[in-house]
TORKOL-4160 file (C-alpha; in steps of 0.2 Angstrom, whole numbers, padded with zeros to 4 digits, m for minus):
406
<pt num="1" X="1448" Y="0608" Z="0771"/>
<pt num="2" X="1440" Y="0616" Z="0755"/>
<pt num="3" X="1426" Y="0607" Z="0746"/>
<pt num="4" X="1423" Y="0611" Z="0728"/>
<pt num="5" X="1406" Y="0615" Z="0720"/>
<pt num="6" X="1405" Y="0608" Z="0703"/>
<pt num="7" X="1393" Y="0608" Z="0689"/>
<pt num="8" X="1385" Y="0591" Z="0691"/>
<pt num="9" X="1381" Y="0578" Z="0677"/>
<pt num="10" X="1363" Y="0573" Z="0677"/>
<pt num="11" X="1362" Y="0562" Z="0661"/>
<pt num="12" X="1374" Y="0552" Z="0650"/>
<pt num="13" X="1374" Y="0565" Z="0636"/>
<pt num="14" X="1375" Y="0581" Z="0646"/>
<pt num="15" X="1390" Y="0592" Z="0642"/>
<pt num="16" X="1385" Y="0608" Z="0650"/>
<pt num="17" X="1373" Y="0616" Z="0663"/>
<pt num="18" X="1366" Y="0633" Z="0665"/>
<pt num="19" X="1368" Y="0642" Z="0681"/>
<pt num="20" X="1351" Y="0650" Z="0685"/>
<pt num="21" X="1353" Y="0657" Z="0702"/>
<pt num="22" X="1364" Y="0657" Z="0718"/>
<pt num="23" X="1354" Y="0654" Z="0734"/>
<pt num="24" X="1369" Y="0660" Z="0744"/>
<pt num="25" X="1381" Y="0675" Z="0742"/>
<pt num="26" X="1400" Y="0674" Z="0743"/>
<pt num="27" X="1405" Y="0675" Z="0762"/>
<pt num="28" X="1389" Y="0668" Z="0768"/>
<pt num="29" X="1389" Y="0652" Z="0779"/>
<pt num="30" X="1381" Y="0636" Z="0771"/>
<pt num="31" X="1376" Y="0620" Z="0779"/>
<pt num="32" X="1378" Y="0603" Z="0770"/>
<pt num="33" X="1362" Y="0598" Z="0761"/>
<pt num="34" X="1354" Y="0615" Z="0760"/>
<pt num="35" X="1350" Y="0622" Z="0743"/>
<pt num="36" X="1365" Y="0631" Z="0736"/>
<pt num="37" X="1361" Y="0635" Z="0718"/>
<pt num="38" X="1349" Y="0632" Z="0704"/>
<pt num="39" X="1354" Y="0625" Z="0687"/>
<pt num="40" X="1346" Y="0621" Z="0671"/>
<pt num="41" X="1350" Y="0605" Z="0661"/>
<pt num="42" X="1342" Y="0597" Z="0646"/>
<pt num="43" X="1329" Y="0589" Z="0657"/>
<pt num="44" X="1324" Y="0602" Z="0670"/>
<pt num="45" X="1328" Y="0615" Z="0682"/>
<pt num="46" X="1335" Y="0608" Z="0698"/>
<pt num="47" X="1342" Y="0613" Z="0715"/>
<pt num="48" X="1360" Y="0608" Z="0719"/>
<pt num="49" X="1364" Y="0606" Z="0738"/>
<pt num="50" X="1379" Y="0611" Z="0747"/>
<pt num="51" X="1392" Y="0597" Z="0748"/>
<pt num="52" X="1398" Y="0602" Z="0765"/>
<pt num="53" X="1397" Y="0615" Z="0780"/>
<pt num="54" X="1407" Y="0631" Z="0778"/>
<pt num="55" X="1409" Y="0648" Z="0770"/>
<pt num="56" X="1404" Y="0650" Z="0751"/>
<pt num="57" X="1420" Y="0658" Z="0743"/>
<pt num="58" X="1429" Y="0659" Z="0726"/>
<pt num="59" X="1413" Y="0660" Z="0715"/>
<pt num="60" X="1419" Y="0658" Z="0697"/>
<pt num="61" X="1402" Y="0659" Z="0688"/>
<pt num="62" X="1388" Y="0671" Z="0688"/>
<pt num="63" X="1370" Y="0669" Z="0684"/>
<pt num="64" X="1367" Y="0665" Z="0666"/>
<pt num="65" X="1383" Y="0656" Z="0664"/>
<pt num="66" X="1384" Y="0640" Z="0653"/>
<pt num="67" X="1396" Y="0629" Z="0662"/>
<pt num="68" X="1405" Y="0612" Z="0657"/>
<pt num="69" X="1400" Y="0597" Z="0668"/>
<pt num="70" X="1413" Y="0594" Z="0681"/>
<pt num="71" X="1420" Y="0612" Z="0681"/>
<pt num="72" X="1423" Y="0620" Z="0698"/>
<pt num="73" X="1412" Y="0635" Z="0700"/>
<pt num="74" X="1414" Y="0639" Z="0719"/>
<pt num="75" X="1422" Y="0633" Z="0735"/>
<pt num="76" X="1416" Y="0630" Z="0752"/>
<pt num="77" X="1430" Y="0634" Z="0765"/>
<pt num="78" X="1432" Y="0634" Z="0784"/>
<pt num="79" X="1431" Y="0651" Z="0792"/>
<pt num="80" X="1447" Y="0661" Z="0788"/>
<pt num="81" X="1452" Y="0649" Z="0775"/>
<pt num="82" X="1456" Y="0655" Z="0757"/>
<pt num="83" X="1449" Y="0645" Z="0742"/>
<pt num="84" X="1462" Y="0636" Z="0732"/>
<pt num="85" X="1471" Y="0645" Z="0718"/>
<pt num="86" X="1465" Y="0641" Z="0700"/>
<pt num="87" X="1473" Y="0627" Z="0691"/>
<pt num="88" X="1464" Y="0630" Z="0675"/>
<pt num="89" X="1456" Y="0645" Z="0666"/>
<pt num="90" X="1440" Y="0650" Z="0675"/>
<pt num="91" X="1423" Y="0646" Z="0667"/>
<pt num="92" X="1413" Y="0658" Z="0657"/>
<pt num="93" X="1403" Y="0670" Z="0669"/>
<pt num="94" X="1387" Y="0679" Z="0665"/>
<pt num="95" X="1396" Y="0688" Z="0651"/>
<pt num="96" X="1391" Y="0672" Z="0641"/>
<pt num="97" X="1374" Y="0680" Z="0639"/>
<pt num="98" X="1382" Y="0692" Z="0626"/>
<pt num="99" X="1382" Y="0680" Z="0612"/>
<pt num="100" X="1395" Y="0682" Z="0598"/>
<pt num="101" X="1385" Y="0681" Z="0583"/>
<pt num="102" X="1391" Y="0689" Z="0566"/>
<pt num="103" X="1381" Y="0705" Z="0571"/>
<pt num="104" X="1391" Y="0709" Z="0587"/>
<pt num="105" X="1407" Y="0699" Z="0586"/>
<pt num="106" X="1424" Y="0707" Z="0585"/>
<pt num="107" X="1431" Y="0711" Z="0568"/>
<pt num="108" X="1442" Y="0698" Z="0561"/>
<pt num="109" X="1455" Y="0698" Z="0547"/>
<pt num="110" X="1449" Y="0695" Z="0529"/>
<pt num="111" X="1459" Y="0679" Z="0528"/>
<pt num="112" X="1451" Y="0672" Z="0544"/>
<pt num="113" X="1434" Y="0678" Z="0539"/>
<pt num="114" X="1436" Y="0668" Z="0523"/>
<pt num="115" X="1437" Y="0651" Z="0533"/>
<pt num="116" X="1422" Y="0643" Z="0542"/>
<pt num="117" X="1423" Y="0649" Z="0560"/>
<pt num="118" X="1419" Y="0632" Z="0566"/>
<pt num="119" X="1433" Y="0622" Z="0557"/>
<pt num="120" X="1444" Y="0623" Z="0573"/>
<pt num="121" X="1430" Y="0627" Z="0585"/>
<pt num="122" X="1422" Y="0616" Z="0598"/>
<pt num="123" X="1403" Y="0613" Z="0598"/>
<pt num="124" X="1393" Y="0604" Z="0611"/>
<pt num="125" X="1382" Y="0590" Z="0606"/>
<pt num="126" X="1367" Y="0599" Z="0612"/>
<pt num="127" X="1371" Y="0614" Z="0602"/>
<pt num="128" X="1374" Y="0604" Z="0586"/>
<pt num="129" X="1358" Y="0595" Z="0588"/>
<pt num="130" X="1349" Y="0611" Z="0591"/>
<pt num="131" X="1357" Y="0620" Z="0576"/>
<pt num="132" X="1351" Y="0606" Z="0565"/>
<pt num="133" X="1333" Y="0608" Z="0572"/>
<pt num="134" X="1332" Y="0627" Z="0570"/>
<pt num="135" X="1341" Y="0627" Z="0553"/>
<pt num="136" X="1356" Y="0637" Z="0560"/>
<pt num="137" X="1372" Y="0637" Z="0550"/>
<pt num="138" X="1385" Y="0634" Z="0563"/>
<pt num="139" X="1399" Y="0641" Z="0552"/>
<pt num="140" X="1392" Y="0658" Z="0556"/>
<pt num="141" X="1394" Y="0657" Z="0574"/>
<pt num="142" X="1408" Y="0661" Z="0586"/>
<pt num="143" X="1405" Y="0652" Z="0603"/>
<pt num="144" X="1404" Y="0660" Z="0619"/>
<pt num="145" X="1409" Y="0645" Z="0629"/>
<pt num="146" X="1426" Y="0640" Z="0636"/>
<pt num="147" X="1440" Y="0641" Z="0622"/>
<pt num="148" X="1427" Y="0647" Z="0610"/>
<pt num="149" X="1415" Y="0632" Z="0612"/>
<pt num="150" X="1398" Y="0635" Z="0603"/>
<pt num="151" X="1384" Y="0632" Z="0616"/>
<pt num="152" X="1366" Y="0630" Z="0614"/>
<pt num="153" X="1363" Y="0647" Z="0620"/>
<pt num="154" X="1373" Y="0654" Z="0605"/>
<pt num="155" X="1362" Y="0644" Z="0593"/>
<pt num="156" X="1346" Y="0650" Z="0600"/>
<pt num="157" X="1352" Y="0668" Z="0600"/>
<pt num="158" X="1357" Y="0666" Z="0581"/>
<pt num="159" X="1340" Y="0658" Z="0577"/>
<pt num="160" X="1331" Y="0672" Z="0586"/>
<pt num="161" X="1340" Y="0685" Z="0576"/>
<pt num="162" X="1337" Y="0676" Z="0560"/>
<pt num="163" X="1318" Y="0675" Z="0563"/>
<pt num="164" X="1317" Y="0694" Z="0567"/>
<pt num="165" X="1306" Y="0703" Z="0555"/>
<pt num="166" X="1317" Y="0713" Z="0543"/>
<pt num="167" X="1305" Y="0719" Z="0530"/>
<pt num="168" X="1288" Y="0727" Z="0530"/>
<pt num="169" X="1273" Y="0716" Z="0524"/>
<pt num="170" X="1268" Y="0719" Z="0506"/>
<pt num="171" X="1254" Y="0731" Z="0502"/>
<pt num="172" X="1237" Y="0723" Z="0505"/>
<pt num="173" X="1244" Y="0709" Z="0516"/>
<pt num="174" X="1239" Y="0712" Z="0535"/>
<pt num="175" X="1253" Y="0713" Z="0547"/>
<pt num="176" X="1253" Y="0702" Z="0562"/>
<pt num="177" X="1267" Y="0711" Z="0571"/>
<pt num="178" X="1255" Y="0717" Z="0585"/>
<pt num="179" X="1250" Y="0699" Z="0589"/>
<pt num="180" X="1258" Y="0695" Z="0606"/>
<pt num="181" X="1272" Y="0682" Z="0607"/>
<pt num="182" X="1274" Y="0673" Z="0623"/>
<pt num="183" X="1291" Y="0667" Z="0626"/>
<pt num="184" X="1292" Y="0649" Z="0633"/>
<pt num="185" X="1296" Y="0646" Z="0651"/>
<pt num="186" X="1312" Y="0637" Z="0655"/>
<pt num="187" X="1303" Y="0620" Z="0658"/>
<pt num="188" X="1293" Y="0623" Z="0642"/>
<pt num="189" X="1308" Y="0626" Z="0631"/>
<pt num="190" X="1317" Y="0611" Z="0638"/>
<pt num="191" X="1302" Y="0600" Z="0635"/>
<pt num="192" X="1301" Y="0607" Z="0617"/>
<pt num="193" X="1319" Y="0604" Z="0613"/>
<pt num="194" X="1319" Y="0586" Z="0621"/>
<pt num="195" X="1303" Y="0580" Z="0612"/>
<pt num="196" X="1308" Y="0588" Z="0595"/>
<pt num="197" X="1325" Y="0579" Z="0597"/>
<pt num="198" X="1317" Y="0563" Z="0601"/>
<pt num="199" X="1303" Y="0563" Z="0588"/>
<pt num="200" X="1315" Y="0568" Z="0574"/>
<pt num="201" X="1330" Y="0556" Z="0578"/>
<pt num="202" X="1322" Y="0541" Z="0587"/>
<pt num="203" X="1312" Y="0528" Z="0576"/>
<pt num="204" X="1296" Y="0526" Z="0586"/>
<pt num="205" X="1283" Y="0512" Z="0584"/>
<pt num="206" X="1268" Y="0509" Z="0595"/>
<pt num="207" X="1260" Y="0494" Z="0602"/>
<pt num="208" X="1243" Y="0495" Z="0611"/>
<pt num="209" X="1233" Y="0483" Z="0623"/>
<pt num="210" X="1216" Y="0485" Z="0632"/>
<pt num="211" X="1216" Y="0477" Z="0649"/>
<pt num="212" X="1202" Y="0473" Z="0662"/>
<pt num="213" X="1207" Y="0483" Z="0678"/>
<pt num="214" X="1195" Y="0474" Z="0690"/>
<pt num="215" X="1209" Y="0465" Z="0699"/>
<pt num="216" X="1220" Y="0481" Z="0700"/>
<pt num="217" X="1206" Y="0491" Z="0707"/>
<pt num="218" X="1202" Y="0477" Z="0720"/>
<pt num="219" X="1220" Y="0476" Z="0725"/>
<pt num="220" X="1221" Y="0494" Z="0728"/>
<pt num="221" X="1205" Y="0495" Z="0738"/>
<pt num="222" X="1212" Y="0481" Z="0749"/>
<pt num="223" X="1229" Y="0490" Z="0752"/>
<pt num="224" X="1225" Y="0508" Z="0752"/>
<pt num="225" X="1221" Y="0510" Z="0770"/>
<pt num="226" X="1236" Y="0500" Z="0776"/>
<pt num="227" X="1248" Y="0510" Z="0765"/>
<pt num="228" X="1241" Y="0527" Z="0771"/>
<pt num="229" X="1242" Y="0521" Z="0790"/>
<pt num="230" X="1260" Y="0515" Z="0788"/>
<pt num="231" X="1268" Y="0528" Z="0776"/>
<pt num="232" X="1256" Y="0543" Z="0777"/>
<pt num="233" X="1254" Y="0542" Z="0758"/>
<pt num="234" X="1239" Y="0538" Z="0747"/>
<pt num="235" X="1241" Y="0522" Z="0736"/>
<pt num="236" X="1237" Y="0526" Z="0718"/>
<pt num="237" X="1235" Y="0516" Z="0702"/>
<pt num="238" X="1251" Y="0524" Z="0696"/>
<pt num="239" X="1260" Y="0517" Z="0711"/>
<pt num="240" X="1254" Y="0500" Z="0707"/>
<pt num="241" X="1259" Y="0501" Z="0689"/>
<pt num="242" X="1276" Y="0507" Z="0694"/>
<pt num="243" X="1279" Y="0492" Z="0704"/>
<pt num="244" X="1272" Y="0480" Z="0692"/>
<pt num="245" X="1280" Y="0487" Z="0676"/>
<pt num="246" X="1297" Y="0487" Z="0685"/>
<pt num="247" X="1296" Y="0469" Z="0690"/>
<pt num="248" X="1290" Y="0464" Z="0672"/>
<pt num="249" X="1305" Y="0474" Z="0665"/>
<pt num="250" X="1317" Y="0462" Z="0673"/>
<pt num="251" X="1310" Y="0448" Z="0662"/>
<pt num="252" X="1312" Y="0459" Z="0646"/>
<pt num="253" X="1329" Y="0468" Z="0647"/>
<pt num="254" X="1329" Y="0475" Z="0630"/>
<pt num="255" X="1314" Y="0486" Z="0635"/>
<pt num="256" X="1325" Y="0492" Z="0650"/>
<pt num="257" X="1339" Y="0497" Z="0639"/>
<pt num="258" X="1348" Y="0513" Z="0632"/>
<pt num="259" X="1354" Y="0517" Z="0615"/>
<pt num="260" X="1370" Y="0526" Z="0611"/>
<pt num="261" X="1383" Y="0527" Z="0597"/>
<pt num="262" X="1392" Y="0511" Z="0604"/>
<pt num="263" X="1377" Y="0501" Z="0604"/>
<pt num="264" X="1364" Y="0495" Z="0616"/>
<pt num="265" X="1366" Y="0496" Z="0635"/>
<pt num="266" X="1356" Y="0484" Z="0645"/>
<pt num="267" X="1352" Y="0489" Z="0663"/>
<pt num="268" X="1352" Y="0477" Z="0678"/>
<pt num="269" X="1341" Y="0488" Z="0688"/>
<pt num="270" X="1325" Y="0498" Z="0685"/>
<pt num="271" X="1325" Y="0517" Z="0689"/>
<pt num="272" X="1308" Y="0521" Z="0685"/>
<pt num="273" X="1304" Y="0538" Z="0677"/>
<pt num="274" X="1287" Y="0546" Z="0680"/>
<pt num="275" X="1281" Y="0561" Z="0669"/>
<pt num="276" X="1274" Y="0574" Z="0681"/>
<pt num="277" X="1264" Y="0589" Z="0675"/>
<pt num="278" X="1270" Y="0606" Z="0682"/>
<pt num="279" X="1264" Y="0623" Z="0678"/>
<pt num="280" X="1274" Y="0626" Z="0663"/>
<pt num="281" X="1276" Y="0609" Z="0656"/>
<pt num="282" X="1281" Y="0591" Z="0660"/>
<pt num="283" X="1296" Y="0585" Z="0670"/>
<pt num="284" X="1301" Y="0566" Z="0672"/>
<pt num="285" X="1306" Y="0562" Z="0690"/>
<pt num="286" X="1314" Y="0546" Z="0695"/>
<pt num="287" X="1310" Y="0532" Z="0707"/>
<pt num="288" X="1327" Y="0522" Z="0709"/>
<pt num="289" X="1327" Y="0503" Z="0710"/>
<pt num="290" X="1308" Y="0502" Z="0708"/>
<pt num="291" X="1310" Y="0484" Z="0705"/>
<pt num="292" X="1314" Y="0480" Z="0723"/>
<pt num="293" X="1305" Y="0495" Z="0732"/>
<pt num="294" X="1289" Y="0491" Z="0742"/>
<pt num="295" X="1272" Y="0499" Z="0738"/>
<pt num="296" X="1273" Y="0511" Z="0753"/>
<pt num="297" X="1290" Y="0517" Z="0748"/>
<pt num="298" X="1285" Y="0520" Z="0730"/>
<pt num="299" X="1269" Y="0529" Z="0736"/>
<pt num="300" X="1280" Y="0540" Z="0747"/>
<pt num="301" X="1293" Y="0544" Z="0734"/>
<pt num="302" X="1280" Y="0548" Z="0721"/>
<pt num="303" X="1271" Y="0560" Z="0732"/>
<pt num="304" X="1287" Y="0569" Z="0738"/>
<pt num="305" X="1294" Y="0570" Z="0720"/>
<pt num="306" X="1278" Y="0577" Z="0714"/>
<pt num="307" X="1278" Y="0590" Z="0727"/>
<pt num="308" X="1296" Y="0595" Z="0724"/>
<pt num="309" X="1292" Y="0596" Z="0705"/>
<pt num="310" X="1277" Y="0607" Z="0707"/>
<pt num="311" X="1286" Y="0618" Z="0719"/>
<pt num="312" X="1301" Y="0620" Z="0707"/>
<pt num="313" X="1313" Y="0612" Z="0720"/>
<pt num="314" X="1319" Y="0596" Z="0711"/>
<pt num="315" X="1336" Y="0590" Z="0716"/>
<pt num="316" X="1349" Y="0582" Z="0704"/>
<pt num="317" X="1345" Y="0564" Z="0710"/>
<pt num="318" X="1327" Y="0567" Z="0707"/>
<pt num="319" X="1329" Y="0567" Z="0688"/>
<pt num="320" X="1344" Y="0556" Z="0685"/>
<pt num="321" X="1347" Y="0539" Z="0677"/>
<pt num="322" X="1329" Y="0534" Z="0672"/>
<pt num="323" X="1329" Y="0518" Z="0662"/>
<pt num="324" X="1311" Y="0517" Z="0658"/>
<pt num="325" X="1297" Y="0530" Z="0659"/>
<pt num="326" X="1278" Y="0529" Z="0663"/>
<pt num="327" X="1266" Y="0543" Z="0658"/>
<pt num="328" X="1249" Y="0542" Z="0665"/>
<pt num="329" X="1235" Y="0554" Z="0659"/>
<pt num="330" X="1221" Y="0543" Z="0666"/>
<pt num="331" X="1217" Y="0556" Z="0680"/>
<pt num="332" X="1213" Y="0568" Z="0666"/>
<pt num="333" X="1200" Y="0556" Z="0658"/>
<pt num="334" X="1211" Y="0553" Z="0643"/>
<pt num="335" X="1206" Y="0536" Z="0636"/>
<pt num="336" X="1222" Y="0533" Z="0625"/>
<pt num="337" X="1237" Y="0542" Z="0619"/>
<pt num="338" X="1255" Y="0539" Z="0613"/>
<pt num="339" X="1270" Y="0546" Z="0622"/>
<pt num="340" X="1287" Y="0552" Z="0615"/>
<pt num="341" X="1302" Y="0542" Z="0621"/>
<pt num="342" X="1314" Y="0550" Z="0632"/>
<pt num="343" X="1332" Y="0547" Z="0625"/>
<pt num="344" X="1342" Y="0537" Z="0628"/>
<pt num="345" X="1328" Y="0526" Z="0635"/>
<pt num="346" X="1321" Y="0512" Z="0624"/>
<pt num="347" X="1303" Y="0514" Z="0628"/>
<pt num="348" X="1289" Y="0523" Z="0637"/>
<pt num="349" X="1272" Y="0517" Z="0643"/>
<pt num="350" X="1257" Y="0528" Z="0641"/>
<pt num="351" X="1242" Y="0524" Z="0652"/>
<pt num="352" X="1224" Y="0529" Z="0649"/>
<pt num="353" X="1210" Y="0531" Z="0661"/>
<pt num="354" X="1201" Y="0516" Z="0669"/>
<pt num="355" X="1183" Y="0518" Z="0663"/>
<pt num="356" X="1168" Y="0506" Z="0662"/>
<pt num="357" X="1166" Y="0499" Z="0644"/>
<pt num="358" X="1155" Y="0485" Z="0636"/>
<pt num="359" X="1166" Y="0471" Z="0632"/>
<pt num="360" X="1163" Y="0453" Z="0627"/>
<pt num="361" X="1164" Y="0440" Z="0640"/>
<pt num="362" X="1161" Y="0421" Z="0636"/>
<pt num="363" X="1151" Y="0427" Z="0621"/>
<pt num="364" X="1140" Y="0439" Z="0630"/>
<pt num="365" X="1141" Y="0458" Z="0633"/>
<pt num="366" X="1148" Y="0463" Z="0650"/>
<pt num="367" X="1153" Y="0480" Z="0658"/>
<pt num="368" X="1171" Y="0480" Z="0665"/>
<pt num="369" X="1183" Y="0494" Z="0671"/>
<pt num="370" X="1195" Y="0494" Z="0656"/>
<pt num="371" X="1211" Y="0503" Z="0653"/>
<pt num="372" X="1222" Y="0506" Z="0638"/>
<pt num="373" X="1241" Y="0504" Z="0638"/>
<pt num="374" X="1251" Y="0511" Z="0623"/>
<pt num="375" X="1270" Y="0506" Z="0623"/>
<pt num="376" X="1281" Y="0518" Z="0612"/>
<pt num="377" X="1297" Y="0509" Z="0607"/>
<pt num="378" X="1314" Y="0514" Z="0599"/>
<pt num="379" X="1315" Y="0502" Z="0585"/>
<pt num="380" X="1334" Y="0502" Z="0586"/>
<pt num="381" X="1333" Y="0493" Z="0602"/>
<pt num="382" X="1316" Y="0484" Z="0602"/>
<pt num="383" X="1307" Y="0475" Z="0589"/>
<pt num="384" X="1288" Y="0472" Z="0588"/>
<pt num="385" X="1289" Y="0454" Z="0595"/>
<pt num="386" X="1299" Y="0459" Z="0610"/>
<pt num="387" X="1287" Y="0474" Z="0613"/>
<pt num="388" X="1271" Y="0462" Z="0611"/>
<pt num="389" X="1279" Y="0450" Z="0623"/>
<pt num="390" X="1282" Y="0463" Z="0636"/>
<pt num="391" X="1264" Y="0470" Z="0635"/>
<pt num="392" X="1257" Y="0452" Z="0636"/>
<pt num="393" X="1267" Y="0449" Z="0652"/>
<pt num="394" X="1262" Y="0466" Z="0659"/>
<pt num="395" X="1244" Y="0462" Z="0656"/>
<pt num="396" X="1246" Y="0446" Z="0665"/>
<pt num="397" X="1253" Y="0455" Z="0680"/>
<pt num="398" X="1239" Y="0468" Z="0680"/>
<pt num="399" X="1226" Y="0453" Z="0680"/>
<pt num="400" X="1235" Y="0445" Z="0695"/>
<pt num="401" X="1243" Y="0459" Z="0705"/>
<pt num="402" X="1243" Y="0449" Z="0721"/>
<pt num="403" X="1255" Y="0436" Z="0713"/>
<pt num="404" X="1267" Y="0449" Z="0707"/>
<pt num="405" X="1267" Y="0461" Z="0722"/>
<pt num="406" X="1265" Y="0449" Z="0737"/>
């Protein structure tokens, strides 16, 4: 029996994915669960595992192809078996990297050229958003995707051409053409596109609280050895916050929600996103069902996800379906910062370092380990009162972690 290999959907708004590399060649044997190919989505670069044992055959897409979600790109067959015949036109292969812009597109008739080329063309939501951000006139583009669909790669290629220097600098004005230009990495470009899209389309507002972390420190010290003995993972403050935030979110469903054109989608589970620093930027990994996971399970998953992220070996499930995100820069000695929301999520929590400060206690100065939390919210989903109530309950949980985590 033949098994199809398809371009997976890793987020609600994803329409296409870019095939970066095949880990196997046509005709090679594959084992279910082993890495088969690498793809790039709006979130990260991930590995896709083989769905079955067998022989890789019928590859329909080459490296560099931009492929619609759900499109079959290869088959895994039994020895001697032939892949099924195509039932639909094949996807765009590596030829997609030759973008059809006005400079290299085939000639068209004068009557056709007089009409905007996108009047009857398809354009992916990602490409439309990117065109707006980069100031690209989509009527100038001919898409390289299936059935002439305009892809994000077409928009980027046009933008790069539009910003190429065409004239020499005026006399007396120094030229900077010799200054080096470092192209962004894949992760860096994805991060730039995602944060720009969020910051320019999501109405952010911010709520901040300072919290005495004495009880949180004490709880970690009491449990760190036990977790390390039973799960071979070091319990961190981030692990405690993941667990506490997930449980508090159940009381505040509008903070654990998503915005889309139909309205607000409230989730009955907490898939906790966690921002992880990698060599070329930041990726958000996901701990599913964090609201019911034990501390040892969270610590183990967090460690494994961080290792895979830094090794560039994330899997599709590692970055899928987050409902809320935590970004902790405390380990970098950052006192306070504001984080950018990851759409379509409604909020993200920024966590600063735990450091001794002088604070007032019963009218007298005292030194306490203090931590600053900053909640970024989408005002289309959450109002200020709801955000404040969530932070208030989270502060109570941090002050009494034993009550919430026992």
